[in-house]
C-alpha positions in Angstrom: 120.3 -11.8 -78.8 118.5 -10.2 -75.9 114.8 -10.1 -75.4 115.0 -6.4 -76.2 116.6 -6.6 -79.0 114.0 -9.4 -80.6 111.0 -7.2 -79.7 113.0 -4.4 -81.6 113.5 -6.3 -84.6 110.3 -8.0 -84.4 108.7 -4.5 -84.4 110.8 -3.2 -87.5 110.0 -6.1 -89.3 106.1 -5.5 -88.3 106.5 -1.9 -89.4 108.3 -3.0 -92.6 105.5 -5.0 -93.7 103.0 -2.1 -93.1 105.1 0.1 -95.1 105.5 -2.0 -98.2 101.5 -2.7 -98.2 101.0 1.1 -98.0 103.4 1.4 -101.1 101.6 -1.2 -102.8 98.3 0.5 -102.1 99.4 3.9 -103.2 101.3 2.2 -106.4 97.5 0.9 -107.3 96.1 4.1 -106.4 98.5 6.0 -108.7 97.7 3.5 -111.4 94.0 4.0 -111.1 94.1 7.8 -111.0 96.6 8.0 -114.2 93.8 6.0 -116.2 90.9 8.1 -114.8 89.5 10.8 -117.3 89.6 13.5 -114.7 93.2 13.0 -113.7 94.0 15.3 -110.6 97.4 16.3 -111.6 98.2 17.8 -107.7 96.7 14.7 -106.1 98.8 12.5 -108.2 101.7 14.6 -107.6 101.4 14.3 -103.8 100.6 10.3 -103.9 104.0 10.0 -106.0 106.0 11.9 -103.4 104.4 10.0 -100.3 105.2 6.9 -102.6 109.1 7.7 -102.7 109.0 9.1 -99.0 107.9 5.3 -98.2 110.5 4.0 -100.2 113.1 5.8 -98.5 111.6 4.3 -95.4 111.8 1.2 -96.3 115.2 1.3 -97.3 116.4 2.4 -93.9 114.5 -0.3 -92.3 115.8 -2.7 -94.3 119.4 -1.5 -93.9 118.7 -1.8 -90.2 117.6 -5.3 -90.1 120.6 -6.4 -92.1 123.4 -4.1 -92.0 125.9 -6.3 -93.2 124.0 -6.3 -96.9 125.9 -4.4 -99.6 124.2 -1.1 -100.6 
């Protein structure tokens, strides 16, 4: 593996960790919002949409890091 390829893999792994953390944080925020007596339906939908987008980006990066794994 070349140094450039190593740097790309490392960068993807760091980004994957960041996205997973953000996804987890959104999950926590959604749970708290759902438990709140003043539930904001619009905010809840936006958070869920963002969480789904993160999930998709996480899946793309995982496939880039391990392309031989069967889907």
